[in-house]
C-alpha positions as CSV (number, residue, x, y, z in Angstrom):
1,M,-22.8,10.3,-35.0
2,T,-23.5,14.0,-35.8
3,G,-27.5,13.1,-36.3
4,E,-27.7,10.9,-33.3
5,L,-26.2,13.2,-31.2
6,D,-28.7,16.2,-32.5
7,P,-30.9,15.4,-29.6
8,I,-28.2,16.9,-26.8
9,F,-26.8,19.6,-29.0
10,K,-30.0,20.6,-31.7
11,P,-32.8,19.8,-29.1
12,R,-36.3,21.5,-29.8
13,S,-37.2,21.0,-26.3
14,I,-35.7,19.9,-22.7
15,A,-37.2,18.7,-19.7
16,V,-35.1,19.8,-16.6
17,I,-35.8,16.7,-14.2
18,G,-35.1,17.7,-10.7
19,A,-35.4,21.0,-11.4
20,S,-36.0,23.2,-7.6
21,R,-37.9,26.1,-6.3
22,E,-34.5,26.6,-4.0
23,K,-31.8,28.7,-5.0
24,N,-28.2,27.5,-5.6
25,T,-29.2,24.1,-6.3
26,I,-28.0,22.3,-9.4
27,G,-31.8,21.6,-10.9
28,R,-32.6,25.3,-10.4
29,E,-29.3,26.6,-11.9
30,V,-29.4,24.0,-14.9
31,L,-32.9,25.7,-15.3
32,E,-31.9,29.5,-14.8
33,N,-28.9,29.3,-17.4
34,L,-31.8,27.5,-19.9
35,V,-34.1,30.9,-20.2
36,R,-31.1,33.6,-19.2
37,H,-29.4,32.6,-21.9
38,D,-32.6,32.3,-24.3
39,F,-32.6,28.7,-25.6
40,A,-34.3,28.9,-28.7
41,G,-37.0,25.8,-27.7
42,V,-39.4,24.8,-25.0
43,V,-38.0,24.3,-21.2
44,Y,-40.1,22.0,-19.1
45,P,-39.4,21.9,-15.3
46,V,-39.9,18.4,-13.8
47,N,-40.8,17.9,-10.0
48,P,-43.3,16.2,-8.3
49,K,-43.0,18.8,-5.4
50,A,-43.7,21.8,-7.2
51,D,-46.3,23.2,-9.8
52,V,-44.0,26.2,-10.9
53,I,-40.7,26.6,-11.2
54,Y,-38.8,30.1,-11.6
55,S,-42.5,31.5,-13.3
56,I,-42.6,28.3,-15.2
57,K,-45.1,25.6,-15.4
58,A,-43.8,22.2,-13.8
59,Y,-44.5,19.1,-14.4
60,P,-44.5,15.6,-11.7
61,T,-42.6,13.2,-14.1
62,V,-41.4,13.6,-17.4
63,E,-44.5,11.4,-18.7
64,D,-46.5,14.5,-18.0
65,V,-45.1,16.9,-20.3
66,P,-48.0,17.6,-22.8
67,G,-45.2,17.8,-26.0
68,D,-42.6,15.9,-27.1
69,V,-39.3,16.0,-24.9
70,D,-35.8,15.7,-27.1
71,L,-33.4,16.3,-24.1
72,A,-33.9,15.2,-20.8
73,V,-31.2,16.8,-17.9
74,I,-31.2,14.9,-15.0
75,S,-30.3,16.0,-11.5
76,V,-31.8,13.6,-9.0
77,P,-30.5,11.8,-6.2
78,S,-28.5,8.5,-7.9
79,R,-31.0,5.9,-6.5
80,F,-33.7,7.7,-8.5
81,V,-32.0,8.0,-11.8
82,L,-33.0,4.2,-13.3
83,E,-36.6,5.1,-12.6
84,V,-36.1,8.4,-14.2
85,M,-34.4,7.4,-17.3
86,E,-37.2,4.5,-17.3
87,A,-39.6,6.9,-17.7
88,C,-37.7,8.9,-20.3
89,G,-37.5,5.6,-22.6
90,R,-41.3,5.4,-22.4
91,K,-41.9,9.3,-22.9
92,G,-39.7,8.7,-26.4
93,V,-36.7,10.8,-25.0
94,K,-33.6,10.3,-27.2
95,G,-31.1,12.4,-25.2
96,A,-30.0,12.8,-21.6
97,I,-27.8,14.3,-19.8
98,I,-26.9,13.1,-16.7
99,I,-25.5,15.5,-14.1
100,T,-26.1,13.2,-11.0
101,A,-23.1,11.7,-9.6
102,G,-22.6,8.8,-7.0
103,F,-21.9,6.1,-10.3
104,K,-18.7,4.4,-10.9
105,E,-16.8,7.1,-9.4
106,T,-17.8,5.8,-6.2
107,G,-16.9,2.3,-6.3
108,E,-18.4,-1.2,-7.1
109,A,-21.6,-0.5,-5.6
110,G,-21.7,2.7,-8.0
111,A,-20.0,1.0,-11.0
112,E,-23.4,-1.7,-10.4
113,L,-25.8,1.3,-10.8
114,E,-24.2,3.2,-13.9
115,E,-24.3,-0.2,-15.9
116,K,-28.0,-0.9,-15.0
117,V,-28.5,2.8,-16.5
118,H,-26.5,2.1,-19.2
119,A,-28.5,-1.0,-20.1
120,I,-31.8,1.2,-20.1
121,A,-30.2,4.1,-22.4
122,R,-29.0,1.5,-24.8
123,E,-32.9,-0.6,-24.5
124,H,-34.3,3.3,-25.4
125,G,-31.9,4.2,-27.9
126,I,-31.2,7.3,-25.5
127,R,-27.5,8.8,-25.9
128,V,-25.9,10.1,-22.6
129,V,-23.6,12.7,-21.5
130,G,-22.4,11.9,-18.1
131,P,-23.3,10.6,-15.4
132,N,-21.3,12.9,-13.3
133,C,-20.7,15.8,-15.5
134,M,-21.6,19.8,-15.8
135,G,-23.4,19.9,-18.6
136,V,-23.4,20.9,-22.1
137,V,-23.5,24.5,-24.0
138,N,-23.9,25.1,-27.6
139,S,-24.1,28.5,-28.5
140,E,-25.4,28.3,-32.1
141,P,-27.7,31.2,-32.9
142,D,-30.8,29.3,-33.7
143,I,-30.3,26.9,-30.4
144,R,-28.6,29.0,-27.8
145,M,-28.6,26.5,-25.1
146,N,-26.9,26.4,-21.5
147,A,-27.5,23.2,-19.8
148,T,-24.8,23.4,-17.4
149,F,-25.1,24.9,-13.6
150,A,-22.2,27.4,-14.3
151,T,-22.2,30.3,-12.9
152,A,-20.2,32.2,-15.7
153,N,-21.3,33.9,-18.5
154,L,-19.5,32.2,-21.6
155,P,-19.3,34.6,-24.6
156,D,-20.1,33.3,-28.0
157,G,-17.4,32.5,-30.4
158,H,-15.9,29.7,-32.3
159,I,-14.3,27.4,-30.0
160,A,-15.3,24.0,-28.8
161,L,-14.0,23.1,-25.3
162,I,-14.3,18.8,-24.0
163,S,-13.1,18.3,-20.8
164,Q,-13.3,15.0,-18.9
165,S,-13.4,16.2,-15.5
166,G,-16.2,18.5,-14.3
167,A,-14.5,20.5,-11.6
168,F,-11.8,21.4,-14.7
169,G,-14.4,21.9,-16.8
170,L,-16.2,24.6,-14.5
171,I,-12.7,26.2,-13.8
172,I,-11.6,26.4,-17.8
173,F,-15.6,28.2,-18.2
174,E,-14.9,30.6,-16.1
175,H,-11.3,31.4,-17.2
176,A,-12.6,31.7,-20.4
177,E,-15.0,34.3,-19.6
178,S,-12.5,36.2,-17.8
179,I,-10.4,36.4,-21.0
180,G,-13.1,36.8,-23.3
181,L,-12.9,33.7,-25.4
182,G,-15.7,32.6,-26.9
183,M,-17.2,29.4,-27.1
184,S,-19.1,27.5,-30.3
185,K,-19.6,24.2,-27.5
186,F,-18.9,23.0,-24.2
187,V,-19.1,19.7,-23.4
188,S,-18.2,18.1,-19.6
189,L,-17.9,14.4,-20.4
190,G,-18.0,13.0,-16.7
191,N,-17.7,9.2,-16.5
192,R,-18.5,8.4,-20.4
193,M,-20.6,6.0,-19.5
194,D,-22.1,6.3,-23.1
195,I,-20.8,9.2,-25.0
196,S,-17.2,9.8,-25.8
197,S,-14.6,12.1,-26.5
198,N,-14.6,10.8,-29.9
199,D,-17.9,11.3,-30.3
200,I,-17.8,14.9,-29.8
201,L,-15.2,15.0,-32.0
202,E,-16.2,13.1,-34.9
203,M,-19.2,15.3,-34.6
204,L,-17.3,18.7,-34.7
205,E,-15.7,17.5,-37.6
206,E,-19.2,18.5,-39.5
207,D,-19.9,21.6,-37.3
208,E,-19.3,24.5,-39.5
209,H,-19.7,27.1,-36.0
210,T,-16.5,25.3,-34.5
211,H,-12.9,26.6,-35.6
212,L,-10.8,25.3,-32.8
213,V,-10.9,22.6,-30.1
214,L,-9.4,22.7,-26.8
215,L,-9.7,18.8,-24.5
216,Y,-9.0,18.4,-21.1
217,L,-8.2,14.7,-21.0
218,E,-7.5,11.7,-18.4
219,S,-7.8,8.8,-20.1
220,F,-8.9,7.7,-23.9
221,G,-11.5,5.0,-24.5
222,S,-10.0,3.8,-27.9
223,P,-6.7,5.5,-29.0
224,S,-6.9,4.0,-32.6
225,R,-10.5,5.5,-33.0
226,F,-9.1,8.9,-31.6
227,I,-6.3,8.9,-33.8
228,S,-8.3,8.0,-37.0
229,I,-10.7,11.0,-36.1
230,A,-8.4,13.6,-34.9
231,R,-5.9,13.1,-38.0
232,R,-8.7,14.3,-40.3
233,L,-10.0,17.1,-37.8
234,S,-7.1,18.5,-37.1
235,K,-5.9,19.0,-40.7
236,E,-9.2,21.7,-40.5
237,K,-9.0,22.8,-37.0
238,P,-6.4,23.3,-34.1
239,I,-6.6,20.9,-31.5
240,I,-4.9,21.6,-28.4
241,A,-4.9,19.4,-25.5
242,V,-4.0,19.0,-21.5
243,K,-3.9,15.3,-20.7
244,S,-3.0,14.7,-17.1
245,G,-1.7,11.8,-15.5
246,R,2.1,11.6,-16.9
247,T,3.0,8.1,-16.2
248,L,2.5,4.9,-17.4
249,A,1.3,1.9,-15.0
250,G,3.0,-1.3,-15.4
251,A,6.5,-0.2,-17.0
252,R,8.3,-0.6,-14.3
253,A,7.6,-4.3,-14.9
254,A,8.9,-4.3,-18.1
255,T,12.6,-6.3,-19.1
256,S,13.2,-5.1,-22.6
257,H,15.5,-2.0,-23.7
258,T,12.0,-1.0,-25.0
259,G,9.9,-1.4,-22.2
260,A,12.2,0.4,-19.5
261,L,12.2,3.3,-21.7
262,A,8.7,3.4,-22.1
263,A,8.4,4.4,-18.5
264,M,7.3,8.2,-19.0
265,D,4.0,9.7,-20.5
266,I,5.7,8.5,-24.4
267,A,2.3,7.2,-25.4
268,V,0.2,10.2,-25.0
269,D,3.1,12.5,-27.2
270,A,3.5,9.6,-29.6
271,L,-0.2,9.6,-30.0
272,F,-0.6,13.4,-30.1
273,E,2.7,13.6,-32.3
274,Q,0.7,11.4,-35.2
275,C,-2.4,13.3,-35.0
276,G,-1.0,17.0,-34.9
277,I,-2.4,17.7,-31.2
278,L,-1.0,20.9,-30.1
279,R,-0.1,19.3,-26.4
280,A,-0.5,22.1,-23.5
281,E,1.5,21.6,-20.5
282,T,-0.9,23.5,-18.4
283,I,-4.0,25.2,-18.4
284,P,-2.8,28.4,-18.8
285,N,-0.8,27.0,-22.0
286,L,-3.9,25.7,-23.2
287,F,-5.8,29.4,-23.5
288,D,-2.2,30.6,-24.8
289,Y,-2.1,28.5,-27.8
290,A,-6.3,29.0,-28.2
291,Q,-5.9,32.6,-28.4
292,A,-3.3,32.8,-30.6
293,L,-4.7,30.5,-32.9
294,A,-8.5,32.3,-32.8
295,Y,-7.0,35.5,-33.1
296,Q,-4.6,35.4,-35.6
297,P,-3.2,33.6,-39.0
298,L,-0.6,31.2,-39.0
299,P,2.8,31.7,-39.8
300,K,4.3,30.6,-43.0
301,G,7.9,29.6,-41.3
302,K,9.3,30.1,-38.2
303,R,11.5,33.4,-38.4
304,V,10.5,35.5,-35.6
305,A,10.8,39.1,-35.1
306,I,11.0,40.7,-31.5
307,I,10.2,44.2,-31.4
308,T,10.6,45.7,-27.7
309,N,11.5,48.9,-25.6
310,G,13.7,46.5,-22.9
311,G,16.5,44.6,-23.4
312,G,16.0,42.1,-20.8
313,P,12.2,41.3,-22.2
314,G,13.5,40.6,-25.4
315,I,16.3,38.5,-24.6
316,I,14.0,36.1,-22.7
317,A,11.3,35.9,-25.3
318,T,14.7,34.9,-28.0
319,D,15.7,32.4,-25.3
320,A,12.1,31.2,-25.4
321,A,11.4,31.6,-29.5
322,I,14.6,29.7,-29.9
323,G,14.1,27.0,-27.5
324,H,10.7,26.3,-28.6
325,G,11.6,25.6,-32.5
326,L,11.4,28.9,-34.0
327,E,14.2,31.2,-35.5
328,M,15.2,35.0,-35.0
329,A,14.7,36.2,-38.3
330,A,17.7,38.2,-40.5
331,F,16.8,41.3,-41.7
332,S,17.0,42.9,-44.8
333,E,19.7,45.7,-45.6
334,E,16.3,47.8,-46.8
335,T,14.6,46.8,-43.5
336,V,18.1,48.0,-41.3
337,K,17.9,51.1,-43.1
338,R,14.5,51.9,-42.5
339,L,14.9,51.2,-38.9
340,Q,17.9,53.1,-38.1
341,S,15.7,55.9,-39.7
342,A,12.7,55.8,-37.6
343,L,14.4,54.7,-34.4
344,A,17.1,56.9,-32.2
345,E,20.8,56.4,-32.6
346,E,20.8,54.5,-29.3
347,A,18.6,51.8,-30.4
348,S,19.1,48.3,-31.7
349,V,18.2,47.4,-35.1
350,K,19.2,44.0,-35.1
351,N,16.8,41.5,-34.0
352,P,15.7,41.7,-31.3
353,V,14.8,44.9,-32.0
354,D,15.4,46.9,-28.7
355,M,13.7,50.7,-29.6
356,I,14.9,51.5,-25.8
357,A,12.5,52.9,-23.2
358,A,11.9,56.3,-24.8
359,A,10.4,54.7,-27.2
360,G,6.3,55.7,-27.8
361,P,3.3,54.9,-30.3
362,K,4.5,56.4,-33.3
363,E,8.3,54.0,-32.9
364,Y,5.6,51.1,-32.1
365,K,3.7,52.0,-35.3
366,E,6.6,52.6,-37.9
367,V,8.8,49.3,-36.5
368,T,6.0,47.1,-36.5
369,K,5.1,48.2,-40.2
370,I,8.4,48.1,-41.1
371,V,9.2,44.2,-39.7
372,L,6.1,43.0,-40.8
373,E,7.3,44.0,-44.5
374,D,10.3,42.4,-44.8
375,E,9.6,38.8,-46.8
376,G,12.0,37.5,-44.3
377,V,9.8,37.6,-41.5
378,D,7.1,35.4,-41.0
379,G,5.8,36.5,-37.4
380,V,6.5,39.1,-34.6
381,I,6.2,39.3,-31.3
382,V,5.6,42.9,-29.7
383,I,7.0,43.6,-25.8
384,F,5.8,46.6,-24.2
385,V,6.9,47.5,-20.5
386,P,5.4,50.8,-19.6
387,P,7.8,53.9,-18.9
388,V,6.8,57.0,-17.4
389,A,6.3,59.0,-20.9
390,S,4.2,56.3,-22.9
391,D,0.2,55.7,-22.8
392,P,-0.2,52.1,-22.9
393,V,-3.3,52.2,-24.8
394,E,-2.0,54.8,-27.6
395,V,1.1,51.9,-28.3
396,A,-1.8,49.0,-28.4
397,K,-3.4,51.5,-31.0
398,S,-0.2,52.1,-33.0
399,I,0.3,48.1,-33.2
400,S,-3.2,47.3,-34.0
401,E,-3.1,49.8,-37.0
402,S,0.4,48.7,-38.1
403,S,-0.4,45.0,-37.8
404,L,-3.9,45.4,-40.0
405,S,-4.0,43.0,-43.0
406,S,-0.3,41.9,-42.9
407,G,-1.0,38.5,-43.2
408,K,1.4,38.1,-41.0
409,P,0.6,36.7,-36.6
410,V,1.7,39.1,-34.4
411,L,1.5,38.3,-31.0
412,G,1.7,41.1,-27.9
413,C,3.2,40.9,-24.6
414,F,2.1,43.7,-22.5
415,M,4.1,43.3,-18.8
416,G,3.5,45.5,-15.8
417,S,0.1,46.9,-14.1
418,E,-0.2,50.3,-14.6
419,G,-2.6,51.0,-17.2
420,V,-2.0,47.9,-19.0
421,A,-5.5,46.4,-18.6
422,T,-6.9,49.0,-21.0
423,A,-4.2,48.5,-23.3
424,V,-4.2,44.9,-23.5
425,E,-8.3,45.3,-24.1
426,E,-7.6,47.2,-27.2
427,L,-5.3,44.6,-28.1
428,E,-8.2,41.8,-28.0
429,R,-10.4,44.2,-29.6
430,N,-8.3,43.6,-32.7
431,R,-7.6,40.2,-32.5
432,I,-4.3,40.4,-30.7
433,P,-3.9,38.4,-27.9
434,S,-1.5,39.6,-25.4
435,Y,0.6,37.9,-22.4
436,K,1.8,38.8,-19.4
437,F,5.1,36.9,-20.2
438,P,7.6,37.0,-23.2
439,E,7.5,32.9,-22.9
440,S,4.3,32.7,-23.4
441,A,4.1,34.4,-26.5
442,A,7.0,32.6,-28.0
443,M,5.8,29.4,-26.8
444,S,2.1,30.3,-28.4
445,L,3.9,31.2,-32.1
446,A,5.8,28.0,-31.9
447,A,2.6,26.0,-31.2
448,M,1.0,28.4,-34.3
449,Y,3.8,27.4,-36.4
450,R,4.0,23.1,-35.3
451,H,0.2,23.4,-36.5
452,H,1.1,25.2,-39.7
453,K,3.3,22.3,-40.6
454,W,1.1,19.4,-39.7
455,R,-1.6,21.3,-42.1
456,E,1.5,21.3,-44.8
457,R,2.4,17.8,-44.0
458,P,1.3,15.6,-46.8
459,T,-0.8,12.4,-46.3
460,S,0.6,8.4,-46.8
461,D,-1.0,5.3,-46.4
462,V,-0.2,2.3,-44.3
463,K,1.4,-0.4,-46.6
464,G,1.0,-3.8,-46.6
465,F,3.6,-6.5,-46.9
466,D,3.6,-10.1,-48.2
467,V,4.8,-12.2,-44.9
468,D,4.5,-15.2,-44.1
469,T,1.7,-15.0,-41.3
470,G,1.5,-18.9,-41.3
471,T,4.7,-19.7,-39.8
472,V,4.3,-17.0,-37.5
473,R,1.1,-17.9,-35.9
474,R,2.1,-21.5,-35.6
475,I,5.1,-20.2,-33.8
476,I,3.2,-17.7,-31.6
477,D,-0.1,-19.3,-30.9
478,G,-0.3,-20.9,-27.2
479,K,3.1,-19.5,-26.4
480,D,3.6,-17.8,-23.5
481,G,7.0,-15.9,-22.6
482,Y,10.2,-14.9,-24.4
483,L,10.7,-17.3,-27.3
484,S,13.5,-19.0,-28.4
485,A,16.0,-17.4,-30.6
486,Q,15.0,-20.0,-33.2
487,D,11.5,-19.2,-33.2
488,V,12.5,-15.6,-33.3
489,S,15.0,-15.6,-36.5
490,A,11.9,-17.3,-38.1
491,I,9.2,-14.4,-37.0
492,L,12.1,-11.9,-38.4
493,E,12.7,-14.2,-41.7
494,G,8.9,-14.4,-41.8
495,Y,8.4,-10.6,-42.0
496,G,11.2,-9.9,-44.7
497,F,14.3,-9.2,-42.6
498,K,17.8,-10.3,-43.1
499,V,19.2,-12.0,-40.0
500,P,22.9,-13.1,-40.5
501,E,23.5,-16.7,-40.8
502,S,23.8,-18.6,-37.3
503,G,23.7,-21.8,-35.1
504,I,23.3,-23.0,-31.7
505,V,25.7,-24.9,-30.2
506,K,26.1,-26.8,-27.0
507,T,30.2,-27.4,-26.8
508,A,33.4,-25.3,-28.0
509,D,34.4,-28.3,-30.3
510,E,30.5,-27.5,-31.8
511,A,31.7,-23.8,-32.1
512,C,34.5,-24.5,-33.7
513,K,33.0,-26.5,-36.1
514,E,29.8,-24.2,-36.8
515,A,32.4,-21.6,-36.9
516,D,34.1,-22.9,-39.9
517,R,31.1,-23.4,-41.6
518,L,30.0,-19.9,-41.4
519,G,32.8,-18.5,-41.7
520,Y,35.4,-16.2,-39.8
521,P,35.0,-13.9,-38.1
522,V,32.5,-14.7,-35.6
523,V,30.2,-13.9,-32.9
524,L,29.2,-16.3,-30.0
525,K,26.3,-15.4,-27.6
526,A,25.2,-17.3,-24.6
527,L,20.9,-18.3,-24.9
528,V,20.5,-18.5,-21.3
529,K,16.9,-19.2,-19.7
530,D,15.0,-16.2,-18.5
531,R,18.0,-14.0,-19.3
532,V,17.1,-10.9,-21.5
533,H,20.4,-8.7,-21.6
534,K,23.7,-11.1,-22.6
535,T,26.1,-8.6,-22.4
536,D,25.6,-8.1,-18.7
537,I,26.0,-11.4,-17.8
538,G,29.4,-11.8,-19.7
539,G,27.5,-14.1,-22.2
540,V,28.9,-12.0,-25.6
541,K,32.0,-12.5,-27.6
542,L,32.8,-10.4,-30.3
543,D,35.2,-10.8,-33.5
544,L,36.4,-14.2,-33.3
545,R,38.9,-14.7,-35.6
546,T,40.1,-18.5,-35.1
547,S,39.0,-21.7,-34.1
548,Y,41.3,-21.1,-31.1
549,E,39.6,-17.9,-30.2
550,V,36.5,-19.4,-30.6
551,K,37.1,-22.1,-28.1
552,G,38.7,-20.0,-25.8
553,G,35.7,-17.3,-26.0
554,F,33.3,-20.2,-25.5
555,Y,34.7,-21.7,-22.1
556,E,35.5,-17.4,-20.9
557,I,31.3,-17.5,-21.3
558,L,31.0,-20.5,-19.0
559,D,33.4,-18.8,-16.8
560,S,31.2,-15.8,-16.9
561,L,27.9,-17.1,-16.4
562,K,29.1,-19.4,-13.4
563,K,30.5,-16.1,-11.7
564,A,27.4,-14.6,-12.3
565,G,25.6,-17.4,-10.4
566,I,23.7,-19.0,-13.5
567,P,23.0,-22.8,-13.0
568,E,24.4,-24.9,-16.0
569,E,21.1,-26.5,-16.7
570,D,19.8,-22.6,-17.3
571,L,22.2,-22.3,-20.2
572,I,20.2,-23.1,-23.4
573,G,23.0,-23.3,-25.8
574,V,25.5,-20.9,-27.2
575,M,24.8,-19.3,-31.1
576,V,27.5,-19.4,-33.4
577,Q,27.1,-16.2,-35.7
578,R,29.0,-14.4,-38.5
579,M,30.3,-11.3,-37.5
580,V,29.2,-8.3,-39.4
581,H,31.0,-4.8,-40.1
582,G,30.3,-1.7,-40.7
583,G,27.0,0.1,-40.4
584,K,25.2,2.2,-37.6
585,E,23.4,0.6,-34.7
586,T,20.1,1.5,-34.1
587,I,17.4,-0.4,-32.4
588,I,13.8,-1.1,-33.1
589,G,11.6,-2.1,-30.3
590,V,7.9,-2.6,-29.3
591,V,6.3,-2.5,-25.8
592,S,2.6,-3.1,-25.2
593,D,1.0,-0.2,-23.3
594,P,-2.2,-1.0,-21.0
595,M,-4.2,1.9,-22.5
596,F,-2.7,2.5,-26.1
597,G,-1.9,-1.3,-27.0
598,P,1.7,-1.7,-29.0
599,L,4.1,1.3,-29.2
600,V,6.8,1.2,-31.5
601,M,10.3,2.8,-30.6
602,F,13.3,3.7,-32.7
603,G,16.4,5.3,-31.3
604,M,20.1,4.9,-31.5
605,G,21.0,1.1,-29.8
606,G,23.7,-1.3,-28.9
607,I,24.9,-1.2,-25.1
608,Y,24.1,2.1,-24.6
609,V,20.7,2.8,-25.6
610,E,19.2,2.9,-21.9
611,V,22.0,5.4,-20.9
612,L,21.5,7.8,-24.1
613,K,17.9,7.2,-24.3
614,D,17.9,9.1,-27.7
615,V,14.8,7.1,-28.5
616,A,11.2,7.8,-29.7
617,F,7.7,6.5,-29.7
618,R,5.0,5.7,-32.5
619,I,1.7,4.2,-32.2
620,P,1.2,1.7,-35.4
621,P,0.1,1.2,-38.0
622,L,2.6,3.1,-39.4
623,T,2.3,5.0,-42.7
624,E,5.5,5.6,-44.5
625,L,5.9,9.4,-43.1
626,D,5.2,8.4,-39.6
627,A,7.9,5.9,-39.9
628,R,10.3,8.5,-41.6
629,E,9.4,11.0,-38.9
630,L,10.2,8.7,-36.1
631,I,13.8,8.3,-37.6
632,E,14.0,12.1,-38.0
633,S,13.1,12.9,-34.3
634,I,15.9,11.6,-32.6
635,K,19.1,13.1,-32.3
636,G,21.2,10.5,-33.7
637,N,19.3,11.2,-37.1
638,A,22.2,13.5,-38.0
639,I,24.7,10.4,-37.8
640,L,22.4,8.5,-40.0
641,E,22.4,11.3,-42.7
642,G,26.3,10.9,-42.8
643,I,28.6,13.2,-40.7
644,R,32.8,13.9,-41.0
645,G,32.7,12.0,-44.2
646,D,30.7,8.9,-43.2
647,P,28.4,8.0,-46.3
648,P,24.7,8.4,-45.6
649,S,23.1,5.1,-43.8
650,D,20.0,3.1,-46.0
651,I,17.2,5.6,-44.3
652,D,14.5,3.8,-47.1
653,A,15.3,0.3,-45.7
654,T,15.0,1.5,-42.4
655,V,11.4,3.2,-43.0
656,E,10.6,0.2,-44.4
657,A,11.9,-1.7,-41.3
658,L,9.7,-0.2,-39.3
659,E,6.8,-0.6,-41.4
660,R,7.2,-4.3,-41.1
661,V,7.8,-4.0,-37.5
662,S,4.4,-2.1,-37.2
663,Q,2.7,-4.4,-39.4
664,M,4.0,-7.2,-37.4
665,V,2.4,-6.6,-34.0
666,M,-1.1,-5.2,-35.8
667,D,-1.0,-8.9,-37.0
668,N,0.2,-10.7,-34.0
669,P,-1.3,-8.7,-31.0
670,E,0.4,-11.6,-28.8
671,I,3.5,-9.4,-29.1
672,I,4.0,-7.3,-26.0
673,E,7.6,-6.5,-26.3
674,M,10.4,-6.8,-28.7
675,D,13.9,-5.3,-29.3
676,L,15.9,-5.8,-32.6
677,N,19.0,-4.5,-31.0
678,P,21.3,-3.7,-32.7
679,L,19.6,-3.3,-35.6
680,I,22.7,-2.6,-38.3
681,I,21.7,-0.1,-40.8
682,M,24.1,-0.2,-43.5
683,P,25.2,2.6,-46.3
684,E,22.8,3.5,-48.6
685,G,21.4,1.3,-50.6
686,E,22.6,-1.6,-48.9
687,G,19.6,-2.2,-46.3
688,V,19.5,-3.3,-42.7
689,L,20.4,-6.3,-40.7
690,A,18.8,-7.5,-37.4
691,L,22.1,-8.7,-35.7
692,D,20.1,-9.5,-32.3
693,A,16.5,-9.8,-31.0
694,R,14.2,-11.0,-28.6
695,I,10.7,-11.4,-28.5
696,R,8.4,-11.6,-25.5
697,V,4.3,-12.8,-26.1
698,A,1.3,-13.2,-23.9
699,P,-2.2,-15.3,-25.0
700,L,-4.4,-12.8,-25.5
701,K,-7.4,-12.3,-22.9
702,A,-11.1,-13.3,-24.1
703,S,-12.1,-9.5,-24.4
704,E,-9.4,-8.9,-26.9
C-alpha cells in the first residue's frame, strides 16, 4: 500500500487542474500553498483560459504538460471531472486529489457521477483521495507538499491527522497552528471513493516521520481491516480518535436482551478498546491528548502527584485524576521530610502538595524536583494560579529545569490570564504541555497511562475449536427468524456447550413423566411462538420437587398465558429441564450491528440484565486476551472472582465460552441475535452451563 500511495504523498510533479488567476479561489489557493511551502518538485498550473498563473506557465490540459505528472489536484466543476480524469489516464497520472464537491454527498445523481469517476480511476490505475475533500499535506523535508486550500501555516512535526470531514479538517488544521502542534501528514478523505482511512493507516505504519496519529471519523469502511491495521500500528504509535455519530441505527428494533443493550455507541467503544485507540470525546480533548503524547514520556504506572499553589485547583485535579483511572501517589517518608524543609509551615506536604499562594519560582523548582525523584510517583501535574508576587514565566522556567531528564511525564496547568500566555510558551518550548484547567491535564495523563498499558499488553491469537459445523449448517440453512428450542440446543452442543438435559411436552401428565425421567427438582419453561422473554408472560416455574408441583406449575403456566392474551395455538410446548443449583448467573449475547457486523456481549445475567446493564461488548473474532478483558471490564467481575467467602467462579471456562461464541458467529454470519441467559458459571474447575438460550437467524444478502 505504501508504494501505491507514493504518487499522492511523494510526487515529483503536480498538476493543479483548475488553477485560477483569481485570488481566493480554491484552485489558486492550492497552487499558492504548493509554491509558498516550497514544494520540492515541479508544479504545473492547468487552465485552458490562462497562459500564466502566479508567475508560472500554465497549460490548457494536463495532456499538454511537457513533463511527466505524478499527481493531479483537481478543482474544476463536477461536470468536468469525468473529462479531466480521462485526460489524466491518457497522460499516465497515477495519483489524484479531487477537491471538487457535487458527488454522492448531493444525492443519487451525484452518486452515479462518482461511480463513473471511480470506474475511470480503476481503468487507468489512478489512486484517488476524495472527491469533496480539502487536500493532502506531507511535510517531509524532501517533499514539503501542501496540496490544500487551507490558509493556516501548519508547523512541521511528527503527527499525522486523518479527517473524514473537510470542514472539521480545516478547523483542526487551524487549531494545530494556533497551539504550535507540528504535523507530518494531513489527509482530508472526503467521500472516500477510493482511498480510505484504513489505507492511510497502513501507509503510516511504515512512515518514519510519523510518531502519533489523530483521527476524525464519521464511519468505517471495513471494521475488520481497521482492527487488524490499528492493532499493529497502535503498539508503535499512539492513535487518538474522535468519532461522531453516537447512536446505532436499527437497535430500537432489537428484541433480545443483547439487542436492547446495544442501543448505544458501544460498537465504536468496543472497537477502539480492542485496537488500543484512545477515544477523545471532543476536538479539544483530541489536541489535549496529542500534546501530552507528543511531548512527554509515557508514565510507567498510574500513580500521580499534584503540585499546586491553590487548594481548589488541587482538589479538582485530584477528583479528575481518580475519576479517570489514576491513583494519588503515596509519598515516601524521605520525600515528606524534604518537602517540609522546602516549603512554608502552612503548606500541605501530602498529595496533592498545596504550596500556598506565596510559593514562587524557587519553591516550584525544588518541589517539582523532589516529587519527581520519589520512586512511588509515575507522573506529575503542576498547577499554577498567578498571584501578585510571582512571575509566571519564571515559574515556568523553574518547572522546566526540574523536569529535564526525569524520564517521567510532567504536565502543566497554568490558570488565569495575567502573564500566562508567555509562561505557557516557555513550557511548550521545553516540551511541557500546559492546560487551562486541571481536568484537562488529568484526563491527558490518564490517556497516556492507558496507552502505556496497551503497549505493555501481551498479544494472543484467535483459537479454533473442533466443532460440529455440519450439523449447525444443516440447522441454519434456509431459516429466517427465531430457531426452535431443539435447534438452539443442538447448535450449542455442536459448539461444545453443556446444556442441562430436557424434554418438550404438551400435557401436564407428559410433564410429570419427563420430570420423573430427568430427576427432581425441575424447571418448566413455556415455548411460545414469537415470544422471547418467558418470564414476562408467566412462562417459567422454578425448583419443582414433586409430580404434584410439576402438574400444578404446568396449569399455572397455561393460566398465565391465557391472562396474557396468548392464543392456545401459539404454545409450541413446555420444556421440562433439570434444575441447576449454585453458580453465578451471567449472559453471553450476540447482536449484529449494521456497520460492524456481530458484537459479542458479556455481563451479569438473569432477569435483571436490562435493569442493571452491567455488560460490555467486543467485536469478534476474540482472542483469549480479548475474552478475559471482556470479563474483567464489568463491575460484577468482583463477584465472579469470589467475595465474602464465596469460591471464585470458573473464569477459564467462561473465557473459553466467549471464544466459542465468537467462533460460532464468525462461522455462521446468519446469526444476527443470540442470548445465552442465564449462562451459569460454576465454581473454579467445574465449567459453565447454558440454562436458556435463544438464537435468531437471517439469510445472508447476496453481497455477503
